[in-house]
C-alpha positions in Angstrom: -1.7 -24.4 -27.9 1.3 -25.5 -29.9 -0.7 -24.4 -33.3 -0.9 -20.8 -32.1 -0.2 -18.4 -34.8 2.2 -15.7 -33.7 2.1 -12.1 -35.2 5.0 -11.5 -37.6 7.8 -8.9 -37.3 11.4 -8.3 -38.2 14.0 -11.0 -37.7 15.5 -11.0 -34.3 19.2 -10.3 -34.0 21.4 -12.6 -32.1 21.2 -10.7 -28.7 17.5 -10.5 -29.1 17.1 -14.4 -30.0 19.1 -15.2 -26.8 16.8 -12.8 -24.8 13.7 -14.5 -26.1 15.3 -17.7 -25.1 15.9 -16.8 -21.8 12.6 -15.0 -21.2 10.7 -18.0 -22.5 12.4 -20.6 -20.2 12.3 -18.3 -17.3 8.6 -18.1 -17.8 8.4 -21.8 -18.1 10.1 -22.4 -14.8 7.9 -19.8 -13.1 4.9 -21.6 -14.4 6.3 -24.8 -13.2 6.7 -23.5 -10.0 3.3 -22.2 -9.6 2.3 -25.4 -10.8 4.1 -27.2 -7.8 2.5 -24.4 -5.4 -0.9 -25.3 -6.7 -0.2 -29.2 -6.6 0.6 -28.3 -2.9 -2.3 -26.3 -2.0 -4.7 -28.5 -3.6 -3.7 -31.8 -2.2 -6.8 -32.1 -0.2 -9.2 -30.6 -2.7 -12.1 -32.9 -3.3 -15.5 -32.8 -5.2 -15.7 -31.1 -8.5 -13.2 -28.3 -7.9 -10.2 -29.9 -9.9 -12.7 -29.9 -12.9 -13.4 -26.2 -12.3 -9.7 -25.6 -12.2 -9.2 -27.5 -15.5 -11.8 -25.3 -17.3 -10.8 -22.2 -15.7 -7.1 -22.9 -16.9 -8.4 -23.8 -20.6 -10.4 -20.4 -20.6 -7.1 -18.7 -19.7 -5.1 -20.4 -22.5 -7.9 -19.2 -25.0 -7.3 -15.7 -23.6 -3.6 -15.5 -24.2 -3.5 -15.6 -27.8 -5.7 -12.4 -27.9 -3.9 -10.9 -24.8 -0.3 -11.2 -26.2 -1.5 -8.7 -28.9 -2.5 -6.1 -26.6 -0.2 -6.6 -23.5 2.7 -8.8 -22.9 2.3 -8.3 -19.3 -1.1 -9.4 -19.5 -0.4 -12.7 -21.3 2.5 -13.3 -18.7 -0.2 -13.0 -15.8 -2.5 -15.3 -17.7 0.2 -17.9 -18.0 1.0 -17.9 -14.4 -2.7 -18.3 -13.6 -2.8 -21.3 -16.1 0.2 -22.8 -14.2 -1.5 -22.4 -10.7 -4.9 -23.4 -11.9 -3.4 -26.7 -13.5 -1.5 -27.5 -10.4 -4.6 -27.3 -8.4 -6.5 -29.4 -11.2 -3.9 -32.5 -10.7 -3.3 -31.9 -7.1 -5.6 -34.8 -6.0 -3.9 -37.2 -8.6 -0.2 -36.2 -7.7 -1.4 -36.5 -4.1 -2.6 -40.0 -4.5 0.7 -41.0 -6.3 2.7 -39.2 -3.4 0.8 -41.0 -0.7 1.4 -44.5 -2.4 4.8 -44.2 -3.6 6.6 -40.6 -3.0 9.7 -41.8 -4.9 7.6 -42.1 -8.0 6.7 -38.3 -8.0 10.7 -37.4 -7.8 11.5 -40.0 -10.4 8.7 -38.5 -12.7 10.2 -35.0 -12.2 13.4 -35.9 -12.9 12.7 -38.0 -16.1 10.6 -35.2 -17.1 13.6 -32.7 -16.6 15.9 -35.0 -18.8 13.1 -35.4 -21.6 12.5 -32.0 -21.9 16.3 -31.2 -22.0 17.2 -33.8 -24.4 14.4 -33.4 -27.0 14.3 -29.6 -26.6 18.1 -29.1 -27.3 17.5 -31.7 -30.4 14.8 -29.4 -31.6 16.4 -26.4 -31.0 19.6 -27.4 -32.8 18.3 -29.1 -35.8 18.0 -27.5 -39.3 15.3 -29.9 -40.6 11.9 -28.4 -41.1 9.8 -30.1 -38.4 6.4 -28.6 -39.3 5.4 -31.6 -41.4 6.6 -33.9 -38.6 4.4 -31.5 -36.2 1.4 -32.3 -38.1 1.9 -36.0 -37.8 2.3 -35.5 -34.0 -1.1 -33.4 -33.8 -2.9 -36.1 -35.5 -1.4 -38.8 -33.2 -2.2 -36.5 -30.3 -5.9 -36.6 -31.3 -5.7 -40.5 -31.6 -4.3 -40.8 -28.3 -7.1 -38.8 -26.9 -9.6 -41.0 -28.5 -7.7 -44.0 -27.1 -7.7 -42.5 -23.8 -11.6 -42.3 -24.1 -11.7 -46.0 -24.9 -9.7 -46.9 -21.9 -12.4 -45.0 -19.8 -15.0 -47.8 -21.0 -13.0 -50.7 -21.8 -10.7 -52.7 -20.0 -7.3 -53.3 -22.0 -4.5 -55.2 -20.3 -1.7 -52.8 -19.6 -3.7 -50.1 -21.3 -2.5 -47.3 -19.0 1.1 -48.1 -19.7 0.5 -48.4 -23.5 -1.4 -44.9 -23.2 1.6 -43.5 -21.4 4.4 -44.7 -23.6 2.5 -43.4 -26.8 2.0 -40.2 -24.9 5.5 -39.8 -24.4 6.1 -40.5 -28.2 3.7 -37.9 -29.2 4.9 -35.2 -26.9 8.6 -36.1 -28.0 7.6 -34.7 -31.2 5.6 -31.9 -30.1 8.7 -30.9 -27.8 11.1 -30.9 -30.9 8.8 -28.7 -32.8 8.3 -26.1 -30.2 11.9 -25.7 -29.4 12.4 -25.3 -33.1 9.7 -22.7 -33.0 11.8 -21.1 -30.3 14.7 -21.0 -32.5 12.8 -19.5 -35.3 10.5 -17.2 -34.0 11.0 -13.5 -35.0 8.8 -11.6 -32.5 10.1 -11.4 -28.9 6.6 -10.6 -27.7 5.5 -14.0 -28.3 7.5 -15.5 -25.2 4.4 -16.2 -23.2 2.9 -18.2 -25.8 5.9 -20.2 -26.5 6.4 -20.7 -22.8 2.7 -21.9 -22.5 3.5 -24.5 -25.2 6.6 -25.8 -23.8 5.1 -25.8 -20.2 2.0 -27.8 -21.4 4.6 -30.3 -23.2 6.6 -30.8 -19.9 3.2 -31.0 -17.9 1.9 -34.0 -20.1 5.3 -35.4 -20.1 5.3 -35.4 -16.3 2.0 -37.1 -16.0 2.9 -39.7 -18.3 6.0 -40.6 -16.5 4.1 -40.3 -13.3 1.8 -43.2 -14.5 4.6 -45.3 -15.6 6.6 -44.7 -12.4 3.5 -45.0 -10.1 2.9 -48.4 -11.5 -0.5 -47.9 -13.3 -1.6 -51.1 -15.0 
């Protein structure tokens, strides 16, 4: 999602740039709220339904890039669907953590807010071009996914903690880059795509913190 290419247009004026930031972060907030709703509604979901929700959310994400060129309202609707579906998909996981240690969920939420606010502000403010840094982050993300697959089959001491800590490093880079794109973007209609990228950053960061605060070994 963070590698999506946006349609170009004339540079935004200062007022429009502020409107883009406000609209994007508003969409992120609504998506996060729908995620929380989905996590609550799906807390007792079992069987293969979480996997189905993951797949459906992925399909909607793929559809957003095409939808935003035709209808911004459709792209927003797809974004909200992604938020709800991902909430349903991770609901059993969040429910397990909440049952074992409810405080871990709140701590993960608070840490995520501080993480995104801090790295987001840094990415938005920096004048340094982060595009090369972002490419390194994408490769690091691929390596992280491969390491996660290894953990499925190989027992590594403190493997989950290493995975979560490495994930936070990777998404620190991606968050910096996504917020720099938010400052540099020239087309206000791309707000749903920017919001999707930032929402996915926040979601992954939340899950990594949840693993750390929940005491996964």
